C-alpha positions as CSV (number, residue, x, y, z in Angstrom):
1,M,-3.2,-1.4,28.6
2,T,-3.0,-4.0,26.4
3,K,-5.9,-5.5,26.5
4,K,-7.5,-2.1,26.4
5,L,-5.7,-1.7,23.0
6,Y,-6.8,-5.5,21.2
7,E,-10.7,-3.7,21.5
8,H,-9.0,-1.1,19.0
9,V,-7.0,-3.4,16.4
10,H,-7.7,-5.8,14.2
11,P,-7.2,-9.6,15.3
12,D,-4.7,-9.9,12.6
13,E,-2.7,-6.8,14.6
14,R,-2.6,-8.5,18.2
15,E,0.4,-10.5,17.6
16,F,2.1,-7.5,16.9
17,V,0.4,-5.5,20.0
18,D,1.6,-8.4,21.8
19,R,5.6,-7.9,20.2
20,A,5.8,-4.3,21.0
21,N,4.5,-4.7,24.6
22,E,7.2,-7.7,25.1
23,W,10.0,-4.7,23.4
24,L,8.4,-2.1,26.1
25,E,8.4,-4.3,29.0
26,G,12.4,-4.9,28.2
27,A,13.6,-1.8,28.4
28,A,11.4,-1.0,31.4
29,R,12.0,-3.9,34.0
30,Y,15.2,-5.8,32.5
31,H,17.2,-2.9,30.5
32,E,17.3,-4.6,27.7
33,T,17.5,-2.5,23.9
34,K,15.6,-3.6,21.0
35,L,16.2,-2.4,18.0
36,T,13.3,-3.4,15.6
37,D,12.8,-3.9,12.0
38,F,11.1,-1.3,9.6
39,L,7.5,-0.7,11.5
40,D,4.9,0.5,8.4
41,P,2.7,3.7,10.3
42,R,0.1,1.5,11.6
43,Q,2.5,-0.2,13.4
44,L,4.6,3.2,14.6
45,Q,1.2,3.9,16.0
46,I,0.2,0.8,17.9
47,L,3.8,1.4,19.3
48,S,3.7,5.0,20.3
49,M,0.1,4.5,21.9
50,L,1.7,1.8,24.4
51,A,4.9,3.8,24.8
52,G,2.4,6.0,26.3
53,G,2.0,3.8,29.3
54,E,5.9,3.3,30.1
55,P,7.0,6.2,31.5
56,D,10.0,4.4,32.4
57,V,10.9,3.8,27.9
58,S,12.9,6.1,25.5
59,I,12.1,5.2,22.0
60,R,14.4,6.8,18.6
61,L,12.2,6.6,15.5
62,E,14.7,6.3,11.9
63,G,13.9,6.0,8.7
64,G,16.7,7.9,6.6
65,S,14.6,10.9,6.2
66,P,12.1,13.2,7.8
67,N,9.2,12.6,5.9
68,A,9.9,8.2,6.1
69,E,6.8,5.8,6.0
70,R,8.8,3.0,7.7
71,R,11.1,3.8,10.6
72,R,13.0,1.7,12.7
73,A,12.3,2.2,16.2
74,L,15.1,1.6,18.9
75,I,13.7,1.3,22.5
76,A,15.7,1.6,25.1
77,P,15.5,2.5,29.1
78,D,14.7,6.0,30.0
79,Y,18.2,6.4,31.2
80,R,20.0,6.0,27.3
81,E,20.9,8.5,25.3
82,L,19.8,7.3,21.6
83,E,20.6,10.4,19.5
84,N,23.8,9.1,18.5
85,E,23.3,5.4,18.6
86,D,23.9,3.3,15.3
87,M,20.4,2.8,14.2
88,K,22.1,0.4,11.3
89,L,20.3,1.3,8.3
90,T,22.1,1.7,4.8
91,V,21.0,3.4,1.7
92,L,21.2,0.6,-1.6
93,S,22.0,2.9,-4.7
94,I,20.5,1.3,-7.8
95,T,21.6,2.8,-11.5
96,P,20.4,1.4,-14.9
97,A,23.2,-0.1,-17.1
98,D,20.9,1.6,-19.7
99,T,19.1,4.4,-19.8
100,K,16.9,4.3,-22.8
101,F,14.8,1.6,-21.0
102,T,11.1,2.9,-19.5
103,E,11.7,4.6,-16.3
104,L,11.1,2.0,-13.6
105,G,9.0,2.3,-10.6
106,H,8.7,1.9,-7.3
107,G,7.0,-1.6,-7.9
108,D,9.6,-2.8,-9.7
109,Y,12.4,-1.8,-7.2
110,M,10.7,-3.5,-5.0
111,G,9.2,-6.5,-6.7
112,S,13.6,-7.2,-7.7
113,V,14.5,-7.2,-3.9
114,L,11.7,-9.5,-2.6
115,G,12.2,-11.4,-4.9
116,L,15.5,-12.3,-3.8
117,G,13.9,-13.5,-1.0
118,M,14.4,-10.7,1.2
119,K,11.4,-9.8,3.8
120,R,9.5,-6.5,3.6
121,A,10.3,-6.1,7.0
122,K,14.0,-5.4,6.1
123,I,13.1,-3.3,2.9
124,G,12.5,0.7,4.1
125,D,11.5,3.3,1.7
126,I,12.1,3.1,-2.1
127,H,12.7,6.3,-3.4
128,P,12.7,6.1,-7.3
129,R,14.3,8.8,-9.4
130,E,15.0,9.7,-13.3
131,D,18.2,8.2,-12.7
132,G,17.6,5.4,-10.2
133,C,16.5,4.7,-7.2
134,H,17.8,4.8,-3.7
135,I,16.3,2.5,-0.8
136,V,17.1,2.3,2.5
137,V,17.6,-1.0,3.7
138,A,18.6,-3.1,7.0
139,A,22.4,-2.7,7.7
140,E,22.3,-6.5,8.1
141,I,21.3,-7.4,4.5
142,A,23.0,-4.5,2.6
143,D,25.7,-6.5,1.6
144,F,24.3,-9.7,-0.1
145,L,21.5,-7.3,-1.9
146,N,24.8,-5.6,-3.4
147,L,26.1,-8.4,-4.4
148,E,22.7,-9.7,-6.0
149,L,20.9,-7.7,-7.1
150,R,21.5,-7.4,-10.9
151,Q,18.3,-6.5,-12.7
152,V,15.1,-4.4,-11.9
153,H,12.2,-5.5,-13.8
154,R,14.8,-7.3,-16.4
155,V,16.7,-4.2,-16.5
156,N,20.6,-4.8,-15.9
157,V,21.3,-2.2,-13.0
158,F,24.4,-1.4,-10.9
159,T,24.4,-1.2,-7.5
160,E,26.2,0.8,-4.5
161,L,25.7,0.8,-0.3
162,L,26.3,4.2,0.8
163,P,25.7,5.8,4.4
164,A,22.2,6.9,5.5
165,A,23.2,10.0,4.8
166,S,23.8,10.1,0.9
167,L,20.1,9.3,0.7
168,L,18.3,11.1,-1.6
169,A,14.6,11.0,-1.1
170,S,12.0,11.3,-3.5
171,E,8.6,12.9,-3.4
172,S,5.6,10.3,-3.8
173,Q,4.2,10.5,-7.5
174,L,0.5,11.0,-7.5
175,A,-1.9,10.0,-10.6
176,E,-4.8,12.7,-10.0
177,M,-8.5,11.0,-11.4
178,E,-11.9,12.5,-10.7
179,L,-14.8,10.8,-10.4
180,T,-18.3,11.3,-9.7
181,V,-19.7,8.1,-7.2
182,A,-22.7,7.5,-5.7
183,S,-21.4,7.6,-2.1
184,P,-17.7,8.1,-0.8
185,R,-17.9,4.4,0.2
186,L,-14.7,2.5,0.3
187,D,-15.9,-0.4,-2.2
188,G,-17.7,2.7,-4.5
189,I,-14.2,4.6,-4.7
190,A,-11.9,1.5,-4.9
191,S,-13.8,-0.3,-7.6
192,D,-13.3,3.2,-9.9
193,V,-9.8,3.4,-8.8
194,Y,-8.5,0.2,-9.4
195,R,-11.3,-0.3,-12.5
196,M,-12.6,-3.3,-10.7
197,S,-16.6,-3.9,-10.7
198,R,-18.2,-3.2,-7.3
199,A,-18.9,-7.4,-7.0
200,K,-15.2,-7.8,-7.6
201,I,-13.9,-5.8,-5.3
202,L,-15.5,-6.8,-2.3
203,A,-13.6,-10.3,-2.3
204,P,-10.8,-8.4,-1.2
205,I,-12.4,-6.0,0.8
206,K,-13.7,-9.3,3.2
207,A,-10.6,-11.2,3.0
208,G,-8.8,-8.8,5.1
209,R,-6.4,-7.6,1.7
210,C,-7.1,-3.6,2.1
211,R,-6.0,-1.3,4.4
212,V,-7.1,2.5,5.0
213,N,-4.6,4.5,6.9
214,W,-2.3,1.0,7.5
215,K,-5.6,-0.3,9.2
216,V,-6.8,-3.7,7.9
217,E,-10.6,-2.9,6.9
218,E,-12.6,-5.2,6.4
219,D,-16.6,-3.6,6.0
220,P,-16.6,-2.5,2.2
221,S,-19.7,0.6,3.4
222,K,-16.8,2.5,5.8
223,T,-16.6,6.0,4.6
224,L,-13.8,7.4,3.2
225,R,-12.7,11.4,4.2
226,E,-10.3,13.7,2.7
227,G,-6.8,13.2,2.9
228,D,-6.8,8.8,3.9
229,T,-4.8,6.6,2.0
230,V,-6.3,3.4,1.0
231,S,-4.2,0.2,-0.9
232,L,-5.8,-3.1,-1.4
233,Q,-2.5,-6.2,-2.1
234,G,-1.6,-6.2,-5.3
235,F,-3.2,-3.2,-6.7
236,G,-1.4,-0.5,-5.0
237,R,-2.3,2.8,-3.3
238,F,-4.6,5.4,-3.6
239,R,-5.0,9.1,-1.7
240,V,-8.7,10.4,-1.1
241,L,-7.7,14.3,-2.2
242,E,-10.9,16.2,-2.1
243,I,-14.8,14.8,-1.7
244,G,-16.2,17.6,-4.0
245,D,-20.0,18.5,-4.0
246,L,-22.8,16.9,-5.7
247,T,-23.2,16.6,-9.1
248,K,-27.2,17.3,-10.5
249,K,-27.8,13.5,-10.5
250,G,-27.0,13.7,-6.4
251,R,-23.6,11.8,-7.2
252,Y,-20.6,12.8,-5.5
253,R,-17.6,14.7,-7.1
254,I,-13.9,12.9,-5.5
255,R,-10.7,13.6,-6.4
256,V,-7.8,11.0,-5.8
257,G,-4.0,10.0,-6.5
258,K,-3.1,6.8,-7.2
259,F,0.7,6.2,-6.3
260,V,3.2,6.0,-8.7
């Protein structure tokens, strides 16, 4: 299964394929239990594909909310009951000390947490709200964040640790844009969304800094479809909401939503 999967993943993903296979093999053959860090949707997809070939393994996924994007996986022998197992999730509640400041966004909270030396894999979904933010974090780093996080984008904040059941989840906000492009190619749409020239957008794509549906995509000519989520490292994410009719000049009407 692993070798077959190699044919369908990017070379950068093969290390994760090997690790996931070790987790599954440990559970199936050696009765081991493994609680992973937070996995992104692409990693969860790979893990699920590999798990399909291991009938003696049970997996539980949890990210704090039903629609969680990033989740921890608990991998164990199939005879283990995982429903009541501790997934070691904690909610870090952040409240700005002064509400007069400009509303803080997802990137502000993310940058401040990572700026404390945290690995992204220890951080789950980030749920900004008008009055603050809830971040799902691995329980093993929760005390450190609660002690050290005192500013977000130069705004003083208060923090508190809450159980996962107290999470106030927020829906992702999309700023919609309407574009007209020659074709629904990745480079054409991305250059308009990120306001970069077609020539400049090629470099980060070919360097492996672009993901389509969380999978590394290095082909600038890839055709995007409705529902595709695109991320460019350092520039944010957007989703293709609609690919409409052609204009009189033969260009595609595209509606996208940029995550804010």
